[in-house]
N, C-alpha and C positions, 0 to 999 in steps of 0.2 A: 403403574405406581413405582417410583424409584425405590430401590432397596439399598441399605447400607452394607458395605463390605467390611467385615470385622477382621482385623489382622492381629498378629501377636504384638504385645506391647514391648517396646524397647526402653528399658528403664535403667538409670544409673543414679548413684547416690553421691552426695557431697560429703565433706568431712565433719559436718555438724552432727553431734551425738548428744542426746539427753537421756537421763535415767528413766527407766520404767520400773517404778517402785511396786513392790508386792509384799504382802504380809509374810514375815519370816525371812525377809532378805537380809543378808549379812552385809553391812556397809563398812568400808574402810576409807582411809584418807584419799585414795585414788578416785573413789566414787564422788566424794564431795568436790574434789578438784575438777572432775569432768563436768559436774553440774555448774560450777562457777564459770568454767571456761566457756561452756555453751552460751550462757547469757552474756558474758563479757565480749566474746567474739561477735555475737549477733549485734550487740549494740554498736560496737565499733564499725561493723560492716554497714549498718544503716547510716551512721554518721558520715562515713566516707562516701557512700554512693548517693545519698539523698541530699546532704547538706554541703559536701565538699569540705575544704579546710580554710581556715582563716580566723579572724577576730569576730566573735559574735557580738560583744558589747564591751564597753569600758577599755581598760588596759592602756589608758593614756600615760605617757611618761612626761616628767618635768624635772626641772632643777630646783634645788633649794640650797641657797648659799648661807651657811652659818660659819662656824670655825673652819670647816672643810666643805668642799663642794659635795652636795648630796644629790642623789638621783632618786626619784620615787616612781612607783608604778601604781596606778589606781586600780581598785577592784574591777574584776571583769571576768569574761569567759572567752575561751578560744578552743578550736578543734584543730588538731594536727592532721597530717596526711594519713596517719594510721587510724584515725577515728577516735583518738584519745581526747577526752575533755581536759582542758587545762583551766583550772579554776583558781582565781586569786580572790579569797574571801574578804580581804581588808587591804588598806593602803600599805604598801611595802616601801620603806625608806632605807637606803643603805649608802655608805660612803663609796664614792665613785672609785676610790683607789682599791677597793676590795676586788673589783673585776678588771681594772686597768693597770694596777700596780702603782707604785709611788712615782715613777717617771715614765709616763706614756710616751711611746716612740712615734705615734701617729697623731694627726690633728683631728681626724674624724673616725667615728666607730658606729657600727650597726648594733643596736641593742636588741637582743632576741630573748624569747621565752620558749621553753621546751617542757614537755611532760617528763615527770620523774616519779618513781615509786621506790620504796624501800621497805624491808621487813622490820617490824617493830614488835613491842610488847612480848618480851620473852616470858615463857612459862616453863616450869619443870616438866620433863618428860618422865612419865610414870611407866617404868618397865621393870620386869623381874630382875632381881639382883640386889646387891647391897646399896645402902644409901649413898655411899661414896661414888658409886658408878653412875648415879643419876646426873643428867645434864639438862640444860635449858635450851629451848629453841623458840624462835620468834613465832608468835601466834597470829599476827596481823600483817596485811599489806597496807601501808599508808601512802596515799597519793599526794603529789605536790607538783612543784615546778622549779625550774632553774633559770636564772637570769645570767646571760653571758654577753660579751662584747666581741665583735669581730671587726678587723680592719678592712676586710673585703666582704662584699655582699654574699650571703649564703645562697646556695643553689635553690631555685624554685622547683617544686614538684608539680607538674601540670598533668596533662593527659599523656597517654602512651606515645611513644615516638612515631608510630604510624599515624596517629591522629594529629600530630603537630606538623607533619609534612604537608606541602601544598596540596597534594592529591587527597590526603585525608581530610584537610579542612574544606576543600571543595566538595567532597562527598558529604560531609556533615551539613554544609550550607544547602546542599541540594536535597537534604532530608533522606539520605540513603541509609544512614545508621547513626547511632549515638555511641561514642567511644566511652569506655570505662576508664576511670582514673587508675594510674599505676599505684601500686603499693610501694611505699618508700622503705628503705632499709636503714636501720640505725635511727638515732634521735633526729627529729625534725625541728629546726629552729625557725620559729615564726618571728618576723621582723616587727618590732614595736615602733621603731623609729631610728633615725640617724642623728647622732649628736656630734657636736664639735667641742673641743676642749674649752673654747671661750664661752660656752653656754648656749649655743644655738641648737634648735631641734627642728628636724625636717621629718614630716610624717607621710611623705608621698609614697614610700615603699610599703606602707601597711596594706595588707590584703584582708578583705572582709568576707564573711559568710552572709549571703543574701537571704536572711531569714524573713519570715512573714512580717515581723515587726519592722525591719529595715525597709521592706517594700511599702509598708503602710506610711512610714515616715517620708519616703520619697514622694509618694502620692500626695501627702498632706502639703509638702513643700511646693509641688507643682501646681496644685489646685488653688493655693493662695487664699483669697477671700471668698472663693466659691463655696457653697454649702454642699457637702458630700451627701449622696442619696441614702447611704446606709452605713452602719458600722461594720457590716460583714466584709471582710477583706476581699472575698471573691467578687462581691458586688462592686466594690470600689475599683478593683482591677478592670472589670468589664466597663464600668463607667469611664475610667481613664482611657481605655481603648477607643470607646465611642467619641470621647472628647478630643483625642488626638486626631482621629479619623476626620471629624468635623472640621478641625482646624486646618488639616492638610487640604481638605476639599475646598474650604473657603479661600485658602491661599492660592489654590490652582485657579479658581474662578476669578479672583482678583487679578492674577497674572494674565489670564486670557482677556479680560476686559481691558487691561492696560495695553496689551499687545494690539488689540483691535483699534483702540483710540490713538495709539502711537505706532505707526508701521515700523517694522524692524529696520534698524540701520544696516548698512552693508556690513558683511562680515569683516572681522578685524583684519584678515589677510588681504581682502580687496582694498580696504581703506589704506593699509600700509603700502600696497602696490601703487595706489593712486598718488599717495603723498611722496613716494620715492622719486628722485630726479631721474628723468629719462636719459638713457645713454645715447650719446650722439653717434650717428651712423657715419662711418668713414666713406669718402667718395670712392666710387668704383672707377677703376681705370678704364 
């Protein structure tokens, strides 16, 4: 009978810390900050590694011409490369000159959105001393977004440099390993579209997060008039795989039958050689 060999454990810990509350514990602002930071960083990590970054839904841009050219951004949600949620709760209209200036120097611009937060809701600080010594400090962090325009395309944040190399991509395709995304430094500008001064919009540069809802919509678009077997997204994906596999198999059988009925013509190279004029041989002395 085989026996298990027990060895010493080699353990290390990461930087995530959460509070261990107990009766009689004295709490200060650092404790509450640590508690918030734990949940905030965890959520951003899950967003970054599980979902990636891009537009989740909505956030279409468009022009509205009144007295002055107006640009609008529809409600929607996006995730940046740090895992921050960028939420636009309602349609946002603004004068195009507020971000381009009164006399734009370029004909085309990339409209971007980025995560933003600021401290708000000041409250008085109660500390020992005279009333005149009291001050106010912000009591809340309010999250939001910023709309900006760039005359050049902002850099994309993809996988790590090792994973973008040919060797790294080959290893990934061969299922050797799965690369982790890089963490970006500074604000991440998500492209909502490219606009021109004369009112044209190009949305080819938009990047999306492939959520379960998007995958369902893609499947619905592919299956067309066919009836889906189940509303369960996993069942739908399995059904789609079977459907595509059957289609590929049917196409291969049809190709095989056609090849048997119509013998293959000579290769293109042989045909070209046969059609080419023959070079005359010179007389030998």
